[in-house]
DRENMARKOL-606669 format. One record per residue (C-alpha): x, z, y. Coordinates in nm, 4 decimals, m for minus. Layout:
<atoms>
[[X,Z,Y]];
...
</atoms>
This chain:
<atoms>
[[m8.5319,5.0465,6.2043]];
[[m8.4630,5.2151,5.8943]];
[[m8.7692,5.2124,5.6463]];
[[m8.6402,5.4378,5.4339]];
[[m8.5890,5.7772,5.6755]];
[[m8.9146,5.9570,5.6165]];
[[m8.7710,6.0125,5.2387]];
[[m8.4879,6.2285,5.3923]];
[[m8.7318,6.4487,5.5706]];
[[m8.7648,6.7751,5.4795]];
[[m9.0447,7.0836,5.5749]];
[[m8.7264,7.2448,5.7825]];
[[m8.6663,6.9321,5.9543]];
[[m9.0561,6.9288,6.0742]];
[[m9.0057,7.2629,6.1997]];
[[m8.6986,7.2010,6.4056]];
[[m8.8868,6.8979,6.5728]];
[[m9.1719,7.1299,6.6134]];
[[m8.9517,7.3919,6.7808]];
[[m8.8127,7.1356,7.0059]];
[[m9.0960,7.0426,7.1244]];
[[m9.2727,7.3720,7.1845]];
[[m8.9109,7.5235,7.3872]];
[[m8.8180,7.1826,7.5097]];
[[m8.4617,7.3352,7.4908]];
[[m8.1869,7.2728,7.2213]];
[[m8.0258,7.6284,7.2648]];
[[m8.3766,7.8124,7.2272]];
[[m8.4821,7.5795,6.9486]];
[[m8.1661,7.6624,6.7439]];
[[m8.2192,8.0553,6.7914]];
[[m8.6112,7.9917,6.6878]];
[[m8.5016,7.8194,6.3845]];
[[m8.1934,8.0186,6.2921]];
[[m7.9489,7.7428,6.3140]];
[[m7.6599,7.6530,6.5902]];
[[m7.7145,7.4504,6.8857]];
[[m7.4420,7.1647,6.7550]];
[[m7.6091,7.1200,6.4202]];
[[m7.9413,7.1122,6.5533]];
[[m7.7813,6.8278,6.8366]];
[[m7.6049,6.6164,6.5441]];
[[m7.9395,6.6242,6.3251]];
[[m8.1709,6.5121,6.6147]];
[[m7.9241,6.2451,6.7011]];
[[m7.9407,6.1303,6.3509]];
[[m8.2961,6.1428,6.3369]];
[[m8.3158,5.9205,6.6312]];
[[m8.0809,5.6498,6.5012]];
[[m8.3211,5.6563,6.1861]];
[[m8.6131,5.6291,6.3823]];
[[m8.4674,5.3739,6.6122]];
[[m8.6066,5.5175,6.9261]];
[[m8.5284,5.8191,7.1583]];
[[m8.7456,6.1100,7.0767]];
[[m8.6632,6.3283,7.3872]];
[[m8.5424,6.2433,7.7687]];
[[m8.2327,6.4470,7.8185]];
[[m8.2307,6.6186,8.1784]];
[[m8.0809,6.9612,8.3413]];
[[m8.4068,7.1486,8.2639]];
[[m8.3866,7.0712,7.8736]];
[[m8.5586,6.8237,7.7000]];
[[m8.8749,6.6135,7.7351]];
[[m9.0440,6.4393,7.4507]];
[[m9.0957,6.0675,7.4808]];
[[m9.3731,5.8973,7.3562]];
[[m9.2156,5.8293,7.0135]];
[[m9.1322,6.2117,7.0010]];
[[m9.5011,6.3288,7.0869]];
[[m9.6034,6.1155,6.8007]];
[[m9.3687,6.2249,6.5421]];
[[m9.4475,6.5692,6.6729]];
[[m9.8281,6.5597,6.6226]];
[[m9.7531,6.4042,6.2788]];
[[m9.5578,6.7191,6.1926]];
[[m9.7586,6.9710,6.3192]];
[[m10.0365,6.8041,6.0896]];
[[m9.8240,6.8014,5.7997]];
[[m9.7378,7.1629,5.8350]];
[[m10.0862,7.2919,5.9149]];
[[m10.1582,7.0900,5.5600]];
[[m9.9114,7.2505,5.3966]];
[[m10.0037,7.6420,5.5323]];
[[m10.3635,7.5352,5.4058]];
[[m10.2338,7.3996,5.0771]];
[[m10.0495,7.7470,5.0158]];
[[m10.3114,7.9617,5.1047]];
[[m10.5679,7.7556,4.8964]];
[[m10.3489,7.7414,4.5893]];
[[m10.2964,8.1058,4.6254]];
[[m10.6961,8.1600,4.5909]];
[[m10.7294,7.9181,4.3268]];
[[m10.4423,8.1116,4.1190]];
[[m10.6867,8.4091,4.2048]];
[[m11.0079,8.2244,4.0917]];
[[m11.1325,8.1746,4.4546]];
[[m11.2999,7.9086,4.6161]];
[[m11.0953,7.7357,4.8689]];
[[m11.1257,7.8506,5.2350]];
[[m11.3411,7.6188,5.4492]];
[[m11.2352,7.6617,5.8271]];
[[m11.5519,7.5988,6.0712]];
[[m11.4733,7.5588,6.4232]];
[[m11.8131,7.5986,6.6455]];
[[m11.8633,7.6205,7.0653]];
[[m12.0888,7.8474,7.2167]];
[[m12.3888,7.6047,7.1770]];
[[m12.4012,7.6343,6.7591]];
[[m12.2646,8.0078,6.7203]];
[[m12.5553,8.1774,6.7779]];
[[m12.7813,8.0350,6.5298]];
[[m12.7085,7.7112,6.3764]];
[[m12.3895,7.7696,6.2058]];
[[m12.4687,8.1070,6.0910]];
[[m12.7464,7.9882,5.9142]];
[[m12.6136,7.7602,5.7365]];
[[m12.3331,7.9674,5.6442]];
[[m12.5777,8.2101,5.5060]];
[[m12.7453,7.9293,5.3036]];
[[m12.3968,7.8048,5.1393]];
[[m12.3024,8.1551,5.0454]];
[[m12.6442,8.2170,4.8745]];
[[m12.6002,7.8861,4.6674]];
[[m12.2324,7.9331,4.6554]];
[[m12.0986,8.3200,4.6107]];
[[m11.7742,8.2249,4.5427]];
[[m11.7660,8.0319,4.8732]];
[[m11.5321,8.1278,5.1385]];
[[m11.5851,8.0474,5.4966]];
[[m11.4245,8.1185,5.8260]];
[[m11.5429,8.0564,6.1693]];
[[m11.3558,7.9875,6.4461]];
[[m11.5184,7.9556,6.8244]];
[[m11.3778,7.7804,7.0883]];
[[m11.4025,7.4919,7.3353]];
[[m11.4951,7.1346,7.1993]];
[[m11.1849,6.9501,7.2649]];
[[m10.9495,7.2499,7.1741]];
[[m11.1303,7.2604,6.8565]];
[[m11.1292,6.8740,6.7533]];
[[m10.7536,6.8882,6.8562]];
[[m10.7233,7.1533,6.5771]];
[[m10.9512,6.9408,6.3466]];
[[m10.7401,6.6406,6.3535]];
[[m10.4162,6.8862,6.2946]];
[[m10.5874,6.9874,5.9776]];
[[m10.6465,7.3652,6.0976]];
[[m10.9923,7.3374,6.1091]];
[[m11.2380,7.1267,5.8413]];
[[m11.5534,7.0857,6.0663]];
[[m11.6350,7.1315,6.4053]];
[[m12.0233,7.1831,6.5339]];
[[m12.0876,7.1977,6.9398]];
[[m12.1756,6.9858,7.2214]];
[[m12.1131,6.5958,7.1785]];
[[m12.2146,6.5370,7.5227]];
[[m11.8563,6.5181,7.6540]];
[[m11.6716,6.4024,7.3190]];
[[m11.4772,6.0485,7.3055]];
[[m11.4277,5.8532,6.9841]];
[[m11.1424,5.9486,6.7821]];
[[m11.0134,5.6984,6.5256]];
[[m10.9135,5.9391,6.2416]];
[[m11.2443,6.1707,6.2817]];
[[m11.5935,6.1033,6.1606]];
[[m11.9258,6.2270,6.4258]];
[[m12.2494,6.2572,6.3200]];
[[m12.5452,6.3429,6.5857]];
[[m12.7677,6.6471,6.4442]];
[[m13.0178,6.6679,6.7634]];
[[m13.0847,6.6173,7.1033]];
[[m13.2278,6.9058,7.2914]];
[[m13.3525,6.9784,7.6572]];
[[m13.1670,7.2588,7.9006]];
[[m13.3654,7.5701,7.9849]];
[[m13.3400,7.8070,8.2968]];
[[m13.3432,8.1515,8.1488]];
[[m13.3843,8.4892,8.2523]];
[[m13.4964,8.8659,8.1528]];
[[m13.8461,8.9658,8.0495]];
[[m14.0069,9.0771,8.3624]];
[[m13.7908,8.8850,8.5964]];
[[m14.0290,8.8249,8.9436]];
[[m14.0351,8.4335,8.8534]];
[[m14.2122,8.4694,8.5270]];
[[m14.5143,8.5145,8.6968]];
[[m14.4561,8.2772,8.9470]];
[[m14.7413,7.9582,8.9535]];
[[m14.4807,7.7316,9.0795]];
[[m14.1497,7.7119,9.0631]];
[[m13.9412,7.5242,9.2927]];
[[m13.5637,7.4650,9.3836]];
[[m13.5828,7.6768,9.6580]];
[[m13.7538,7.9651,9.4732]];
[[m13.4513,7.9636,9.2067]];
[[m13.1771,7.9534,9.4769]];
[[m13.2971,8.2843,9.6129]];
[[m13.1882,8.4398,9.3206]];
[[m12.8132,8.5103,9.1956]];
[[m12.7072,8.2679,8.9211]];
[[m12.4454,8.2821,8.6243]];
[[m12.3070,7.9135,8.5533]];
[[m12.0740,7.7914,8.2636]];
[[m11.7072,7.7014,8.3267]];
[[m11.6505,7.3788,8.4998]];
[[m11.6016,7.1098,8.2134]];
[[m11.8261,7.2409,8.0069]];
[[m12.0924,7.0592,7.8532]];
[[m12.3950,7.2698,7.9399]];
[[m12.2173,7.3220,8.3070]];
[[m12.2190,6.9423,8.3158]];
[[m12.5636,6.9007,8.2610]];
[[m12.6878,7.1664,8.4790]];
[[m12.4820,6.9698,8.7553]];
[[m12.6587,6.6692,8.6618]];
[[m12.9761,6.8034,8.7348]];
[[m12.8747,6.9051,9.1059]];
[[m12.7392,6.6031,9.1714]];
[[m13.0823,6.4262,9.0443]];
[[m13.2523,6.6749,9.2322]];
[[m13.0373,6.6370,9.5610]];
[[m12.9379,7.0088,9.5592]];
[[m12.6030,7.1779,9.5809]];
[[m12.4098,7.4340,9.3901]];
[[m12.6680,7.7113,9.2902]];
[[m12.5612,8.0391,9.4447]];
[[m12.3288,8.2199,9.1906]];
[[m12.0511,8.5048,9.1730]];
[[m12.0243,8.4933,8.7977]];
[[m11.8800,8.1921,8.6074]];
[[m11.9136,8.2875,8.2269]];
[[m11.8735,8.0718,7.8925]];
[[m11.9757,8.3784,7.6874]];
[[m12.2996,8.4036,7.5218]];
[[m12.3376,8.7582,7.4708]];
[[m12.1636,8.8465,7.8253]];
[[m12.4440,8.6079,7.9924]];
[[m12.7024,8.8183,7.7867]];
[[m12.6282,9.1239,7.8983]];
[[m12.5984,9.0591,8.2530]];
[[m12.9503,8.9004,8.2492]];
[[m13.0763,9.1545,8.1022]];
[[m12.9635,9.4198,8.3605]];
[[m12.9974,9.2116,8.6669]];
[[m13.2584,8.8973,8.8168]];
[[m12.9711,8.6803,8.7677]];
[[m13.1051,8.3252,8.6427]];
[[m12.8719,8.1218,8.3962]];
[[m12.8803,7.7799,8.1394]];
[[m12.9157,7.7398,7.7895]];
[[m12.9907,7.4864,7.5347]];
[[m13.3580,7.4982,7.4209]];
[[m13.2631,7.5828,7.0613]];
[[m13.0316,7.8909,7.1706]];
[[m13.3072,8.0094,7.4324]];
[[m13.5464,7.9914,7.1606]];
[[m13.3437,8.2153,6.9531]];
[[m13.3072,8.4925,7.1849]];
[[m13.6396,8.4713,7.2943]];
[[m13.7257,8.5413,6.9451]];
[[m13.5349,8.8626,6.9828]];
[[m13.7209,8.9463,7.3121]];
[[m13.3841,8.9539,7.4777]];
[[m13.4644,8.6464,7.7353]];
[[m13.7163,8.4112,7.8588]];
[[m13.7119,8.0734,7.9401]];
[[m13.8680,7.9633,8.2968]];
[[m14.1858,7.6986,8.3274]];
[[m13.9329,7.4566,8.5286]];
[[m13.7887,7.1442,8.4116]];
[[m13.4406,7.0309,8.4481]];
[[m13.5176,6.6924,8.3385]];
[[m13.1729,6.6796,8.1286]];
[[m13.1115,6.6558,7.7669]];
[[m12.7855,6.7667,7.5576]];
[[m12.6827,6.6573,7.2280]];
[[m12.5310,6.8783,6.9056]];
[[m12.3329,6.7384,6.6126]];
[[m12.0562,6.7410,6.3946]];
[[m11.6773,6.6205,6.3391]];
[[m11.5041,6.5976,6.0480]];
[[m11.1497,6.3953,5.9366]];
[[m11.2212,6.0801,5.7565]];
[[m11.0805,6.1565,5.4353]];
[[m11.1120,6.0339,5.0539]];
[[m11.2949,6.3245,4.8809]];
[[m11.3465,6.6727,5.0346]];
[[m11.4166,7.0391,4.9289]];
[[m11.7544,7.0815,4.7512]];
[[m11.8364,7.4003,5.0068]];
[[m11.7774,7.1832,5.3076]];
[[m12.0137,6.8890,5.1689]];
[[m12.2490,7.1122,5.1426]];
[[m12.2424,7.3025,5.4497]];
[[m12.2620,6.9547,5.6547]];
[[m12.5857,6.8884,5.4199]];
[[m12.7054,7.2210,5.5136]];
[[m12.6585,7.1527,5.9082]];
[[m12.8578,6.8374,5.8772]];
[[m13.1171,7.0020,5.7058]];
[[m13.1435,7.2792,5.9589]];
[[m13.1431,7.0702,6.2451]];
[[m13.4357,6.8898,6.1247]];
[[m13.6638,7.2216,6.0451]];
[[m13.9147,7.3640,6.2797]];
[[m13.6621,7.6234,6.4795]];
[[m13.9276,7.8326,6.6324]];
[[m14.0410,7.8941,6.2858]];
[[m13.7231,7.9595,6.1616]];
[[m13.6299,8.2233,6.4200]];
[[m13.9570,8.3843,6.3654]];
[[m13.9654,8.4216,6.0498]];
</atoms>
């Protein structure tokens, strides 16, 4: 293997590689990158010779990346993401603005924890710029690894360790069954699973941490799936459905407390006997942006506060 092949790689070459993986076709990648198929094929052959391993398997349907091809593809994505971020941040610096900090949040942290931390940071750092992106935890962690996101805050229950990411648990909390104020079960003196199963449920999507916690509670209780016609991972959508029906759903304790303080929902006096964990993840890199560092500190501080008092101030 040549040890100096990386010196010959240019940014346009990274775009070529990414396009080849995404399209799986020499002809489509050539069109997308404004080059010719023979030139692209020649470049790919030279790159594979330099690397010392095939990057793609050729077949009648096109190209499929090998293990080495996928590895180089992920590095190319990360480099291109960092270059794009560098361009944005340099332009901001030239205009006297702070760098942009991109925070990924899941539905478990988006309604209250992250927004409060962001508000406090912007009070202390008026020049700070923060972008919030909501999504599924694994998708956000992939974006974090590629440099498209700087910090991810969300459920840690299903998160596997990643060698290039730092993780920190912020708090554990119980899961609660929620419904509208005035629901028939609110005045029920002794709620049982049988009573709960007389009502329609809104369940979270399969594979989400909060759905896994509900399923675990049901398994422990020897119960089957709850009766449901709606499967939703939208906090706002679930709240609206609850307010105009006798449906039941599940929420983490702090999310439930947040919306209870606004009079939108109530929690039932029934223990699911299951706990979820919320935390944050970031890349293990030297140094770091000041606003990002302050944001992590603020998230730690908010996690330790009495959240019932916070929400009712």
